[in-house]
N, C-alpha and C positions, 0 to 999 in steps of 0.2 A: 282608186280601186286597188285592192291588195289580194294577192293569191293566198289561199289558206295553206297551212303546212302540208296537208296531204296532197294538195294540188301542186305544190312546189316539188314534192318527192316524185309525183307522177310525171311532171315536166322533165325533171332530171333523168328519170328512167327512160322516158321516150327519146330524149336526145342521145342518151347513152347508147340505146339500141341502134340508132342511125349511125352514130359515130363509129361504134365498134364494127358494125356490119359492112360499112361502105367507106367512110372517110379515112380511117386509119389504114385500111388496105390500099386506098388510092395513094396516100402520101408515102406509104412504105414502098410501093412500086416505083414512085418517082425518085425517091432518095436512096433506094436499094438498101434499106435497113429497117429493122423493127421499130414500131412507133409506140411510145407510151402516151397515155392521155389522162387528163383529170378534168372533171366537170364541176362547176360551182355556180350558184346563183349569186351574183354580186350586188344586185340592186332590186329592191322590192318595196315601193312606196315609202321611200325615205325623203324627208323634207329638204335635204341639202344636196344640191347639184354636185358639190365638191366631193361627195362620197363616191362618185363614179371614178374610181381609180384602182390601180393595181400596184404591186410592189415596184414595178419598173417605171412608175409614172414620170419620174424626172429624167429618164434616159431618152435621148432622141430616138425616135422610132420611125419606121416607114409603114404605110398601110395600103392595102388594096380594098376598096369598098365596092360592094355590089348590093342590090336589093331584089327582092322577089315579091311580086304583087299578083293577085288573082283571087283564088279562094282564101288565101292568107296573105297578110303583109308581114314580111320578115326582112329586117335589115341585117346584113352581114358585114362585119369589119374584120379584116385580117391584119393584125399588128405584129411586128417583129422588130427586134433590135437590128440596127443597121449592119453590124458585123455578121449576124446570122443571115440576114438577107443577102449579103455579098457571098457568103459561103454557099447558100442554096443556089444562087444564080451561077456561081462558078461551077457547081456540080452539074447543073442542068446544061450549061453551055459547053462543058467539057474543057474549059480553060480557066486559069486563075485570073480573076479580075480584082482590082484594088478599090474600085468605086462603082456605084450603080450608074451605068450609062443607059442608053435607050434599049439596048439588047437585054441588059440585066433587068430593067423594069418590065419588059415584055415577058421575060421568063417568070417573074413573080406573078404577073397578071394571069399567065396561063396556069400556074399552080393554083391560084385562087379560083379560076374557072373550073378546073377539074375537081377540086375539093367541094366547091359549091354544087356542081352538078351531081357528084356522088351523094351528097347530103340530101338534096331535093329529090333525087331518084328514089332513095330509100323512103323519104317522106311520102312521095306519091304512091309508091308500091304498097305502103301500109295504110294509107288513109284515102287514097283516090283523089286527093286535092290536086288541082292544077295550078301551077305557079309559073308566071312568066318572069324570066330573069333579065336584069339589066346588063349592060357592058361594064367592065371594071373601070374604076377611077383610082389613079395612084396619087398618093400624097405623102409628104414627110412632115414630121412635127412631133409634139408631145401628146401623150395619150389623151389628156383632157380635151385638147383641141380637136383631135381626130375623132373622138367619140361623140362630141357635142352635136355635130350636124346630123348624123343618122338618127340619134336619139330624138332630136327635134322633129325629124321627118315622121317618126312614129307617133309622137305626141308632144305638142309644145309644152305641156305640163309634165316636166321631167319626173315628178314624183309618181306618175302613173306610167312608168316604163320598166319592163323586165329585161335585165341584162344577164345573159348566161355566158360565162367565160369557159371556153374549151381550150385547155392547154395541150398542145401536141408537141412532143419532143422525140428526137432521134435517140434510140437506145445506145448507139455507138458514138455518134458525133456530138450529142447533146444540143444539136440545133433545135431551137424552140420557136414556135409561133403560136399566137393566140387567135382562135376563131371566136369572135364575139358576136353572139346572136342577140339582136335587139327586137323586142316585141311590145305591142300594146297588151295589157293584161287580158283583154277580151279575146285577142287573137291567140294568146298563149292557152287560154281556156279552150278555144276551138281546136287547137292542135291536139290537146290531150282528151277531148271529149269522146273520140271514137273508142278510147280505152275504158271509159267510165260512162256507161249509158245513162246513169243517174245524175250526171253532172249537168246542171242547167247553164246554158250559154246564152246570155242576153244578146239581143240584136245589136250589132256593132255599127255605130255611126262614125265613119272614118274621119278624124279631124286633121289628118296629116296631108302632106304634099302628095298629090295623086299622080305626079309625073314620074315615070320611070327614070332612074339615073342613067342617062346616056341612051335611053330607048331600049326596046326589046332586044335581047341577045339571041338572034336566030342561030348563031353558030355553036351554041352550047351543046346541043344534042350531037352535033358532028364531033366536037371535042371529046365528049364522053363516049361516043360510039367508037372513035379511034382508040381511046384509052382502053375500053373494055375488050376490043379486038386484040390489041397488043397483049393485054393481060391473059386472055384466053390462049393465045399462041404460046406464051411463056409457060402457062400451066400445062398445055398439051405437050410441049417439048419435054417438060419435066417428067410427065407421065410416061412418054415414049422411052426416055432414057432409063427410067426405073424399070420398065417392062423388058427392055433389051438386057439390062443387068440381070434381072431375074431369070431370063431365058438362058443367058450365058452360064449362070451358076448351076442351072439344072442340066 
């Protein structure tokens, strides 16, 4: 099954909305810098598995993988070059590290949790779909190896897999990570169907692995709740400081 050009544009626009409204803001707060992003569909009914690749394909990378199942099945794979991963972990831990130890990997997994939660919160707010998230799984390797497993979980027939690459990069540090969204075409259609009432979405017979990776992640709401609380406090303090400044000037 292949998405039509107008469906691809709608899918990109839908993901763009969620990334812009929630995910970039979440990463910006974590890294304390503005975030640039770029979205592209990398794979759509191509007969060659080997076409699932990016420019950094031969560079050793680390990844954090989660999936969401419920009203929609979406696989998420966060990939990042090891030197950028070390920089992010150092920034979050508040101390310089030279390699990814257990604390560094935990920091990356928390980043993935928060970005995933922000993305699915935006999705749920706009569509009403309910999605249960897995716990994160950390791996190191080359991109082809990292992407193969989640793609197979979506559909064993890789030519029927939609892969959307969201590149997120720091405006100051140039730290870059990829949020790779992997879907079956029929679930991609379901995701965009609320925006186009004329779009016919066939009944989906799920051919993939039905087991959540690591089980349901019950702590994700708490993570996002804590993150939103901190963000609200920062925004509130910023407004109070601005108000005091205005009063002082008057």
